C-alpha positions in Angstrom: 166.9 151.9 -23.4 166.7 148.2 -22.8 169.9 146.4 -23.5 170.0 142.9 -24.9 172.6 141.5 -22.6 170.7 142.9 -19.5 167.5 141.2 -20.6 169.3 137.9 -21.2 170.7 138.0 -17.6 167.3 136.8 -16.3 168.4 133.2 -17.1 169.2 130.8 -19.9 165.7 129.6 -20.3 164.2 133.1 -20.3 166.9 134.2 -22.6 166.1 131.5 -25.1 162.4 132.4 -25.0 163.2 136.0 -25.5 165.4 135.2 -28.5 162.7 133.1 -30.1 160.1 135.7 -29.3 162.2 138.5 -30.8 162.7 136.5 -34.1 159.0 135.9 -34.2 158.2 139.5 -33.5 160.6 140.8 -36.2 159.3 138.3 -38.7 155.8 139.6 -38.0 156.9 143.2 -38.5 158.5 142.4 -41.9 155.5 140.2 -42.9 153.0 143.0 -42.2 155.2 145.4 -44.0 155.5 143.1 -47.0 151.7 142.7 -47.3 151.3 146.4 -47.1 153.9 146.9 -49.9 151.9 144.4 -52.1 148.7 146.3 -51.4 150.3 149.6 -52.4 151.9 148.2 -55.5 148.8 146.6 -56.6 146.6 149.6 -56.2 149.2 152.0 -57.7 149.6 149.7 -60.8 145.9 149.2 -61.3 145.1 152.9 -61.1 148.3 154.1 -62.8 147.9 151.9 -65.9 144.3 152.9 -66.4 143.5 156.3 -67.8 139.9 156.0 -66.6 140.9 155.3 -63.0 143.8 157.7 -63.0 141.5 160.4 -64.4 139.4 160.3 -61.2 142.4 161.9 -59.4 144.5 163.6 -62.1 144.3 164.8 -65.6 145.7 161.8 -67.6 147.6 164.0 -70.0 149.1 166.7 -67.7 148.9 164.6 -64.5 147.8 167.7 -62.6 145.7 166.7 -59.6 142.1 167.7 -59.2 140.5 168.4 -55.9 140.1 164.6 -55.1 143.7 164.2 -56.2 144.9 166.7 -53.6 142.9 164.9 -51.0 144.5 161.6 -51.9 147.9 163.2 -51.9 147.7 164.5 -48.3 145.4 161.7 -47.0 148.3 159.3 -46.0 149.9 162.0 -43.8 146.5 162.7 -42.1 146.0 158.9 -41.6 149.5 158.5 -40.0 148.6 161.2 -37.4 145.2 159.7 -36.8 146.8 156.2 -36.5 149.2 157.4 -33.8 146.4 159.1 -31.8 143.9 156.2 -32.0 146.0 153.0 -31.9 145.8 152.7 -28.1 142.0 152.6 -28.3 141.9 150.2 -31.2 142.1 146.4 -31.1 145.0 144.8 -32.8 142.8 143.6 -35.6 141.4 147.0 -36.2 144.9 148.5 -36.2 146.0 146.0 -38.8 143.0 146.7 -41.0 143.8 150.5 -40.7 147.4 149.8 -41.7 146.3 148.0 -44.9 143.7 150.8 -45.7 146.6 153.3 -45.3 148.7 151.2 -47.8 145.9 151.3 -50.2 145.5 155.0 -50.0 149.3 155.4 -50.4 148.9 153.3 -53.6 146.4 155.8 -55.0 148.7 158.7 -54.2 151.6 157.0 -56.0 149.7 155.8 -59.0 151.0 158.6 -61.3 154.6 157.1 -61.4 153.3 154.5 -63.9 152.5 157.3 -66.3 155.8 159.2 -65.8 158.5 156.4 -65.5 159.1 153.3 -67.5 158.1 150.0 -65.9 161.6 148.7 -66.2 163.1 151.7 -64.2 160.4 151.4 -61.6 161.2 147.7 -61.1 165.0 148.3 -61.0 164.6 151.2 -58.5 162.4 149.0 -56.4 165.0 146.3 -56.4 167.8 148.8 -55.6 165.7 150.2 -52.7 165.0 146.7 -51.4 168.7 145.8 -51.4 169.6 149.0 -49.6 166.8 148.7 -47.2 167.7 145.2 -46.3 171.3 146.2 -45.5 170.3 149.2 -43.5 167.7 147.3 -41.5 170.2 144.5 -40.8 172.7 147.1 -39.5 170.1 148.6 -37.2 169.3 145.1 -35.9 172.8 143.9 -35.3 174.7 147.1 -34.3 175.7 147.5 -30.6 175.8 151.3 -31.2 173.0 153.3 -29.6 171.3 155.1 -32.5 168.8 157.1 -30.4 170.8 160.3 -30.7 170.9 159.9 -34.5 167.1 159.3 -34.4 166.4 162.7 -32.8 168.7 164.4 -35.3 166.9 162.7 -38.2 163.5 163.6 -36.9 164.5 167.3 -36.9 165.8 166.9 -40.4 162.6 165.1 -41.5 160.5 168.1 -40.3 162.7 170.4 -42.4 162.4 168.1 -45.3 158.6 168.1 -45.2 158.5 171.9 -45.0 160.8 172.2 -48.0 158.7 169.7 -50.0 155.5 171.7 -49.2 157.2 175.0 -50.3 158.5 173.4 -53.5 155.0 172.4 -54.5 154.3 176.0 -55.1 157.8 177.0 -56.3 158.4 174.2 -58.6 162.2 174.6 -58.4 164.2 171.8 -60.0 167.3 172.7 -58.0 165.4 172.5 -54.7 163.8 169.3 -55.8 167.2 167.7 -56.4 168.4 168.8 -53.0 165.2 167.4 -51.4 165.8 164.0 -53.1 169.5 163.8 -51.9 168.6 164.8 -48.3 165.5 162.6 -48.3 167.6 159.5 -49.2 170.0 160.2 -46.4 167.4 160.9 -43.9 165.3 157.8 -44.6 168.3 155.6 -44.9 169.2 156.6 -41.3 165.7 156.2 -40.1 165.6 152.7 -41.5 168.5 151.6 -39.2 167.2 153.7 -36.3 163.6 152.3 -36.5 164.8 148.7 -36.8 166.8 149.1 -33.6 164.0 150.8 -31.9 161.6 148.0 -32.7 164.1 145.5 -31.3 164.7 147.5 -28.2 160.9 148.1 -27.6 160.4 144.3 -27.7 163.2 143.6 -25.4 162.0 146.2 -22.9 158.6 144.5 -22.7 159.7 140.9 -23.3 159.1 139.6 -19.8 155.5 140.9 -19.6 154.6 139.2 -22.9 151.4 141.3 -23.3 150.1 139.8 -26.6 147.8 142.7 -27.5 150.7 145.2 -26.9 153.1 143.0 -28.9 150.6 142.8 -31.8 150.1 146.6 -31.9 153.9 147.2 -31.6 154.5 145.0 -34.6 152.0 147.0 -36.6 153.5 150.3 -35.6 157.0 149.0 -36.4 155.8 147.7 -39.8 154.3 151.1 -40.5 157.5 153.0 -39.7 159.6 150.7 -41.8 157.0 150.7 -44.6 157.1 154.6 -44.7 160.9 154.5 -44.8 160.9 152.1 -47.7 158.3 154.1 -49.7 160.2 157.3 -49.2 163.5 155.8 -50.1 162.0 154.4 -53.2 160.4 157.6 -54.3 163.5 159.7 -53.7 165.7 157.1 -55.5 163.2 157.1 -58.4 164.0 160.7 -59.0 167.7 159.7 -59.7 167.3 156.2 -61.3 163.9 156.5 -63.0 163.8 156.8 -66.8 160.8 159.0 -67.9 158.3 157.9 -70.5 
């Protein structure tokens, strides 16, 4: 893992350029993530507040997904795997477009929350998530502790969490759903700090090469990881904080 002090040892001038480049890189990561969040929120609100649009994917009364609804539900996961496999063959512009398309599909998959939870509780949960996310990401950026070991542990936990969520789709257990929400909050809180540190360290490891195409794709991948952490934190917290209609 690249260490910040080691990178700075190349010289004062180079260190200043790296500092400035890192700030610009992180700003781009958060900027891309913010735009994706706006796309997701806009699509989710537009579809979720319209019975006609929501009815394309779910029964507006029972909210049970139809065939297209199941496709939309699992499409984001498929797109993430496809993105990871194809990004090296994409241009940075194509990767960014794919990221925003992914955010739009995610909005379709989350539209149902506007039929289940009150607008006020959605807004307050979003603000609570944003505050927690900001603190966790700041910790990941500033801490001197190596979080790579924590990251490996969290990824194992994430696999178990996904399996439990798939099982509970068929079981419908409220107790298991509660446990999933608690564990999910903890896992994605940890991943937020880990991914932020990883984005920083990846930049520092390649800072002297300054490959602009690589930096652009790296920012997009970093934004995708943080975006997914935020969305999952929000959805798991909504199970605790959300007031149902």
